[in-house]
C-alpha positions as CSV (number, residue, x, y, z in Angstrom):
1,M,28.7,2.1,23.2
2,S,25.6,4.2,22.8
3,P,22.3,2.3,22.9
4,I,21.3,4.1,19.7
5,V,24.4,2.7,18.0
6,T,23.5,-0.8,19.3
7,L,20.0,-0.5,18.0
8,V,20.7,0.9,14.6
9,G,24.1,-0.8,14.1
10,G,22.8,-4.1,15.2
11,F,19.8,-3.9,12.9
12,L,22.0,-3.0,9.9
13,L,24.5,-5.7,10.7
14,L,21.8,-8.4,10.9
15,I,20.2,-7.2,7.7
16,A,23.7,-7.4,6.0
17,L,23.9,-11.0,7.3
18,R,20.5,-11.7,5.6
19,V,18.6,-12.3,8.8
20,P,14.9,-11.8,8.1
21,I,13.8,-8.2,8.8
22,A,11.4,-9.0,11.6
23,F,14.1,-11.1,13.5
24,S,16.7,-8.4,12.8
25,I,14.4,-5.8,14.4
26,G,13.6,-8.0,17.4
27,L,17.2,-9.1,18.1
28,A,18.6,-5.6,17.8
29,S,15.9,-4.3,20.1
30,M,16.6,-7.1,22.6
31,A,20.3,-6.3,22.6
32,T,19.6,-2.6,23.3
33,I,17.1,-3.4,26.1
34,W,19.7,-5.7,27.7
35,Q,22.3,-2.9,27.4
36,L,20.0,-0.4,29.1
37,G,19.3,-2.8,31.9
38,I,15.6,-2.9,31.2
39,P,14.0,-6.3,32.0
40,L,13.7,-8.4,28.9
41,T,10.0,-9.0,29.8
42,S,9.5,-5.5,28.3
43,V,10.0,-7.1,24.9
44,A,7.0,-9.3,25.3
45,N,5.0,-6.5,26.8
46,Q,5.8,-4.1,24.0
47,M,5.2,-6.8,21.3
48,F,1.8,-7.5,22.8
49,A,1.0,-3.8,23.2
50,S,1.9,-3.2,19.5
51,I,-0.7,-5.7,18.2
52,N,-3.3,-5.2,21.0
53,S,-5.3,-2.8,18.9
54,F,-8.9,-3.1,17.7
55,P,-8.3,-1.3,14.4
56,L,-5.6,-3.9,13.5
57,L,-8.4,-6.5,13.3
58,A,-9.3,-4.9,10.0
59,V,-6.0,-6.3,8.5
60,P,-6.9,-10.0,8.5
61,F,-10.4,-9.2,7.2
62,F,-8.9,-7.3,4.2
63,L,-6.4,-10.0,3.6
64,L,-9.2,-12.6,3.6
65,L,-11.3,-10.4,1.3
66,G,-8.4,-10.2,-1.2
67,R,-8.1,-14.0,-1.1
68,L,-11.8,-14.4,-1.8
69,M,-11.6,-12.0,-4.7
70,N,-8.8,-14.0,-6.2
71,D,-10.2,-17.5,-5.7
72,G,-13.6,-16.3,-6.5
73,G,-12.6,-15.3,-10.1
74,I,-13.3,-11.6,-9.4
75,T,-10.0,-10.6,-10.9
76,D,-10.9,-12.3,-14.2
77,R,-14.2,-10.5,-14.3
78,L,-12.6,-7.2,-13.7
79,L,-10.1,-7.9,-16.5
80,R,-12.8,-8.6,-19.0
81,F,-14.7,-5.4,-18.0
82,A,-11.5,-3.3,-18.2
83,D,-10.6,-4.8,-21.6
84,A,-14.1,-4.0,-22.9
85,T,-13.9,-0.4,-21.6
86,V,-10.3,0.8,-22.3
87,G,-8.8,-2.1,-24.3
88,H,-9.4,-0.3,-27.6
89,I,-7.3,2.7,-26.8
90,R,-3.7,2.8,-28.0
91,G,-1.7,0.8,-25.4
92,G,-4.9,-1.1,-24.6
93,L,-3.4,-3.9,-22.5
94,G,-1.4,-1.4,-20.5
95,H,-4.5,0.6,-19.8
96,V,-6.3,-2.6,-18.8
97,N,-3.4,-3.3,-16.5
98,V,-3.7,0.0,-14.7
99,M,-7.5,0.0,-14.6
100,V,-7.7,-3.4,-13.1
101,S,-5.1,-2.5,-10.5
102,M,-7.3,0.5,-9.6
103,M,-10.4,-1.6,-9.2
104,F,-8.5,-4.5,-7.5
105,A,-7.0,-1.9,-5.1
106,S,-10.4,-0.9,-4.0
107,L,-11.1,-4.5,-3.0
108,S,-8.0,-6.1,-1.6
109,G,-5.8,-3.4,-0.1
110,S,-2.7,-5.5,-0.9
111,A,-0.2,-4.5,-3.6
112,A,1.7,-7.8,-3.7
113,A,-1.5,-9.7,-4.3
114,D,-2.3,-7.3,-7.1
115,T,1.1,-7.9,-8.7
116,A,0.9,-11.7,-8.5
117,S,-2.7,-12.1,-9.7
118,I,-2.8,-9.5,-12.4
119,G,0.8,-9.9,-13.5
120,A,0.4,-13.6,-14.1
121,V,-2.2,-12.9,-16.8
122,L,-1.2,-9.5,-18.3
123,I,2.6,-9.6,-18.4
124,P,2.7,-12.6,-20.8
125,A,-0.2,-11.2,-22.8
126,M,1.6,-7.8,-23.1
127,K,4.9,-9.4,-24.2
128,K,3.0,-11.4,-26.8
129,A,1.3,-8.3,-28.1
130,G,4.7,-6.6,-28.7
131,Y,5.2,-4.6,-25.6
132,P,8.8,-4.6,-24.4
133,A,9.2,-7.0,-21.4
134,P,10.7,-4.4,-19.1
135,F,7.8,-2.0,-19.7
136,A,5.2,-4.8,-19.1
137,V,6.9,-5.6,-15.8
138,A,7.3,-1.9,-14.9
139,I,3.6,-0.9,-15.5
140,T,2.4,-4.0,-13.6
141,A,4.6,-3.4,-10.6
142,A,4.0,0.4,-10.6
143,S,0.2,0.1,-10.9
144,S,0.0,-2.5,-8.2
145,T,1.3,0.1,-5.7
146,L,-2.2,1.6,-5.9
147,G,-3.2,-1.2,-3.6
148,I,-1.9,0.7,-0.6
149,I,-3.1,4.1,-1.8
150,I,-6.7,3.5,-3.0
151,P,-8.9,2.5,-0.1
152,P,-9.2,0.1,1.6
153,S,-5.5,0.1,2.4
154,I,-3.9,-2.1,4.9
155,L,-1.1,0.4,5.4
156,M,-3.6,3.1,6.1
157,V,-5.1,0.9,8.8
158,I,-1.7,0.4,10.3
159,Y,-0.8,4.1,10.2
160,G,-4.2,5.1,11.6
161,A,-4.0,2.5,14.4
162,F,-0.5,3.4,15.6
163,G,-0.7,7.1,14.9
164,N,-4.1,7.7,16.4
165,V,-5.2,9.2,13.0
166,S,-8.7,8.8,11.5
167,I,-8.6,5.7,9.2
168,G,-11.7,6.9,7.4
169,A,-10.1,10.2,6.6
170,L,-7.0,8.5,5.3
171,F,-9.1,6.3,3.1
172,L,-10.9,9.3,1.6
173,G,-7.6,11.1,1.2
174,G,-6.2,8.3,-0.8
175,I,-8.8,8.5,-3.5
176,V,-7.6,11.6,-5.4
177,P,-3.9,10.7,-5.5
178,G,-4.8,7.1,-6.4
179,I,-6.8,8.3,-9.4
180,L,-4.2,10.8,-10.5
181,I,-1.5,8.2,-10.3
182,G,-3.6,5.8,-12.4
183,L,-4.3,8.4,-15.0
184,A,-0.6,9.4,-15.2
185,Q,0.3,5.8,-15.7
186,M,-2.2,5.4,-18.5
187,G,-0.9,8.5,-20.2
188,Y,2.7,7.1,-20.0
189,T,1.4,3.8,-21.4
190,Y,-0.1,5.6,-24.4
191,V,3.2,7.3,-25.1
192,V,5.1,4.0,-24.9
193,A,2.6,2.2,-27.1
194,K,2.8,5.0,-29.8
195,R,6.6,4.8,-29.7
196,F,6.7,1.1,-30.3
197,G,3.9,1.1,-32.8
198,I,1.5,-1.1,-30.8
199,I,-1.5,-1.8,-32.9
200,N,-4.9,-0.7,-31.5
201,P,-7.2,-3.6,-30.8
202,E,-10.8,-3.4,-32.1
203,R,-13.3,-1.6,-30.0
204,K,-15.7,-3.9,-28.1
205,S,-19.4,-3.6,-28.8
206,W,-21.7,-1.7,-26.4
207,R,-23.4,-5.0,-25.7
208,T,-20.1,-6.5,-24.6
209,M,-19.3,-3.5,-22.4
210,G,-22.7,-3.7,-20.8
211,K,-22.5,-7.5,-20.3
212,T,-19.0,-7.4,-18.7
213,G,-20.0,-4.4,-16.7
214,L,-23.0,-6.2,-15.2
215,V,-20.9,-9.2,-14.2
216,A,-18.2,-7.0,-12.7
217,A,-20.6,-4.6,-10.9
218,P,-21.4,-6.6,-7.8
219,P,-17.9,-6.6,-6.3
220,M,-17.7,-2.9,-6.8
221,I,-20.3,-2.4,-4.1
222,L,-17.7,-3.4,-1.5
223,P,-15.8,0.0,-1.7
224,I,-19.1,1.7,-1.3
225,V,-20.0,-0.4,1.7
226,I,-16.6,0.3,3.3
227,L,-16.3,4.0,2.6
228,G,-20.0,4.8,3.0
229,G,-20.2,3.1,6.3
230,I,-17.1,4.7,7.7
231,T,-17.7,8.2,6.6
232,G,-21.4,8.0,7.6
233,G,-20.4,6.9,11.1
234,I,-22.3,3.7,10.8
235,F,-19.4,1.5,11.7
236,T,-15.6,1.5,12.2
237,A,-13.0,0.5,9.8
238,T,-12.7,-2.9,11.5
239,E,-16.4,-3.5,11.3
240,A,-16.5,-2.3,7.7
241,A,-13.8,-4.9,6.9
242,A,-15.8,-7.7,8.6
243,I,-19.0,-6.7,6.7
244,A,-17.1,-6.5,3.4
245,V,-15.8,-10.1,4.0
246,V,-19.4,-11.3,4.5
247,V,-20.4,-9.6,1.2
248,G,-17.4,-11.1,-0.5
249,L,-18.3,-14.6,0.8
250,L,-21.8,-14.2,-0.6
251,L,-20.5,-13.1,-3.9
252,A,-17.8,-15.8,-4.3
253,V,-19.8,-18.7,-2.8
254,V,-23.5,-17.9,-3.5
255,F,-23.7,-15.4,-6.4
256,Y,-20.7,-16.5,-8.6
257,R,-20.5,-20.0,-7.2
258,A,-16.7,-19.9,-7.8
259,I,-15.7,-21.1,-4.4
260,S,-17.0,-24.3,-2.9
261,P,-18.1,-24.2,0.8
262,L,-15.7,-27.1,1.3
263,A,-12.8,-24.9,0.2
264,L,-13.5,-22.3,2.9
265,P,-11.5,-24.0,5.7
266,R,-8.4,-24.0,3.6
267,I,-8.8,-20.4,2.5
268,L,-9.3,-19.4,6.2
269,A,-6.2,-21.3,7.3
270,D,-4.1,-19.7,4.5
271,S,-5.4,-16.3,5.5
272,V,-4.4,-16.9,9.1
273,V,-0.8,-17.8,8.0
274,A,-0.7,-14.8,5.7
275,Y,-1.8,-12.5,8.6
276,S,0.6,-14.0,11.1
277,L,3.8,-13.1,9.1
278,P,3.2,-9.3,8.9
279,M,1.8,-9.2,12.4
280,F,5.0,-10.6,13.8
281,A,6.9,-7.9,12.0
282,V,4.5,-5.4,13.4
283,A,5.0,-6.7,16.9
284,A,8.8,-6.6,16.5
285,A,8.8,-3.1,14.9
286,G,6.6,-1.9,17.8
287,V,9.5,-2.7,20.2
288,M,12.0,-0.7,18.1
289,G,9.5,2.2,17.7
290,W,9.1,2.2,21.5
291,L,12.9,2.3,22.0
292,I,13.3,5.1,19.5
293,S,10.9,7.2,21.6
294,Y,12.4,6.0,24.9
295,L,15.9,7.0,23.8
296,G,14.7,10.4,22.6
297,V,15.7,9.8,19.0
298,A,12.5,11.3,17.6
299,R,13.2,14.6,19.3
300,E,16.8,14.6,18.2
301,V,15.9,13.9,14.6
302,A,13.1,16.5,14.7
303,D,15.5,19.1,16.1
304,F,18.0,18.3,13.3
305,I,15.4,18.6,10.5
306,L,14.0,21.8,12.1
307,S,17.5,23.3,12.1
308,V,17.5,22.8,8.3
309,T,14.1,24.1,7.6
310,T,11.0,25.1,9.5
311,T,8.5,25.7,6.7
312,R,5.7,23.2,6.2
313,T,6.7,22.6,2.6
314,G,10.3,22.1,3.4
315,L,9.5,19.7,6.2
316,L,7.2,17.6,4.1
317,L,9.8,17.4,1.3
318,M,12.4,16.2,3.7
319,I,10.0,13.6,5.1
320,M,9.2,12.5,1.6
321,G,12.9,12.1,0.8
322,F,13.5,10.2,4.1
323,M,10.6,7.8,3.4
324,L,11.9,7.2,-0.1
325,I,15.2,6.1,1.3
326,I,13.7,4.0,4.1
327,G,11.3,2.4,1.7
328,T,14.1,0.8,-0.3
329,V,15.2,-1.4,2.6
330,L,12.0,-1.8,4.8
331,S,8.5,-2.9,4.0
332,P,6.0,0.1,4.3
333,I,4.3,-1.4,7.3
334,T,7.6,-1.9,9.2
335,A,8.8,1.5,8.2
336,V,5.6,3.2,9.5
337,I,5.7,1.5,12.9
338,I,9.4,2.1,13.5
339,F,9.5,5.7,12.3
340,L,6.0,7.0,13.2
341,P,7.2,8.6,16.4
342,I,9.8,10.6,14.5
343,I,7.4,11.5,11.7
344,Q,4.7,12.7,14.0
345,E,7.1,14.6,16.2
346,I,8.3,16.5,13.1
347,G,4.6,17.1,12.1
348,R,3.7,18.5,15.5
349,F,6.7,20.9,15.5
350,G,5.9,22.0,11.9
351,G,2.2,22.4,12.5
352,I,1.4,19.9,9.8
353,D,-2.0,18.3,9.6
354,Q,-1.7,14.7,10.7
355,I,-3.9,13.4,7.9
356,H,-1.9,15.3,5.3
357,L,1.3,14.0,6.8
358,G,0.0,10.5,6.8
359,L,-0.9,10.6,3.1
360,I,2.5,12.0,2.1
361,V,4.2,9.2,4.1
362,I,2.1,6.5,2.6
363,L,2.5,7.7,-1.0
364,S,6.3,8.0,-0.5
365,L,6.5,4.5,1.0
366,A,4.4,3.1,-1.8
367,L,7.4,3.7,-4.1
368,G,9.5,1.4,-1.9
369,L,7.5,-1.4,-3.4
370,V,9.2,-0.9,-6.8
371,T,12.7,0.2,-5.7
372,P,15.4,-2.3,-4.9
373,P,16.6,-4.0,-2.8
374,Y,13.2,-4.4,-1.0
375,G,10.8,-3.7,-4.0
376,I,8.6,-6.7,-3.5
377,C,6.2,-5.8,-6.3
378,L,9.0,-5.2,-8.7
379,L,10.6,-8.5,-7.8
380,I,7.4,-10.5,-8.3
381,A,6.7,-8.8,-11.6
382,S,10.3,-9.3,-12.9
383,Q,10.1,-13.0,-12.0
384,I,6.8,-13.3,-14.0
385,G,8.2,-11.3,-16.9
386,E,11.5,-13.3,-16.8
387,I,13.8,-10.3,-16.7
388,S,16.4,-9.1,-14.2
389,A,15.4,-6.7,-11.4
390,P,17.9,-4.0,-12.6
391,R,16.3,-4.0,-16.1
392,A,12.9,-3.7,-14.5
393,F,14.0,-0.9,-12.2
394,V,15.4,1.2,-15.1
395,A,12.0,0.7,-16.9
396,V,10.0,1.8,-13.8
397,L,12.0,5.0,-13.2
398,P,9.7,7.2,-15.4
399,L,6.7,5.9,-13.6
400,I,8.4,6.7,-10.2
401,G,9.0,10.2,-11.5
402,L,5.3,10.7,-12.3
403,V,4.3,9.6,-8.8
404,L,6.9,12.0,-7.2
405,L,5.4,14.9,-9.2
406,I,2.0,14.0,-7.8
407,I,3.3,13.8,-4.3
408,I,5.0,17.2,-4.6
409,A,1.8,18.6,-6.0
410,G,0.0,17.3,-2.9
411,I,2.6,19.0,-0.7
412,L,2.3,22.3,-2.4
413,F,-1.5,22.2,-2.7
414,P,-2.8,20.3,0.4
415,G,-6.4,20.8,-0.7
416,L,-5.7,18.4,-3.6
417,F,-5.5,15.5,-1.2
418,L,-7.6,16.8,1.7
419,F,-10.7,18.0,-0.2
420,L,-12.6,14.7,0.2
421,P,-11.8,14.0,3.9
422,R,-12.5,17.7,4.8
423,T,-15.8,17.5,3.0
424,F,-17.1,14.2,4.3
425,M,-15.2,13.8,7.6
426,P,-14.6,17.4,8.9
427,A,-14.6,16.1,12.5
428,A,-11.3,14.4,11.8
429,F,-9.6,17.7,11.5
430,P,-8.7,20.0,14.5
431,G,-11.6,22.5,14.9
432,G,-13.6,20.5,12.4
């Protein structure tokens, strides 16, 4: 039996048997290594090598920052500000949902955390206000995917660390598509609200807007600290994450006094557990990614795709389609680590800029968060909204279509996504 069949077939079989993905990847990789006659100590070596990366230290800091934002009541303050700003527009609660997700994304970098924290408040409120439950679930899940698009993004950190791509440039590149997706979702919300006759709430006073804005303003300095420091060459992405956590601690513990110092050990312990789970998957996926390179799969897949098309646009469209399919069964982080060798091999053959390639991959994988059977954000939102996942998926399809249009626009017009990184981090580009 071919080692490739053992690797892929074993993984799919274990997934079908409902073995957790991280263990499925690890066991299939171990079976393949044993078949090849490679010492099994290579598993431990590759797992260690996969996570022995300084940029990956940014991940636990961003996870901790998201936890501080939640426990520190930052989400509630952002909700009040968003309500005062866009709540009076037709479809107000839907606009608030999207706007808060955009602001929350710039603080936590986690889509699942966005869904759980914002959905728990807004999905019941939207249902009570007359929005169809499937739409309330769909807009919450879809807008939460901005957590891995708008910086800081944990997935961008993973991609940059494993692909040797500038994390700062990826962060900057995620701003424009993130804003475009948010605006498109708000436009769709307006159409739905008009269709169902949702009554416009009263406009908040300027005083209320100013008051809620002042309360919500301090946390918004965190994205400025992170992006400004990285693009200015003051510190790395990891150092930026650590500094952001210090600022977050000061805000939650000292400024807002929402978290007691006695609660910090529990928060730190929970963050360690939350970090360990994805990192085990990263380590296991690193072994499979190494095997894919070792067996020459990346070159074979690249040759096949290049036999179909050699144009930059065609290659990017095929990569987008491939990532959409992969994203339905694997988490974005796992998918990046396993298939990054193939992705970058295709990019090199096609002469595609690595930052542009990374943005297309990340945007495509973001849709996997709302597409079954993986679709973790859709599952969380549907549980909160008390509807079935199939009903939620049907409702989210138009929103998926809007994101696909934006991705295709970025493929056809690279400058749309690359304008900011080229302007502020030209050194990240060849010849820059």
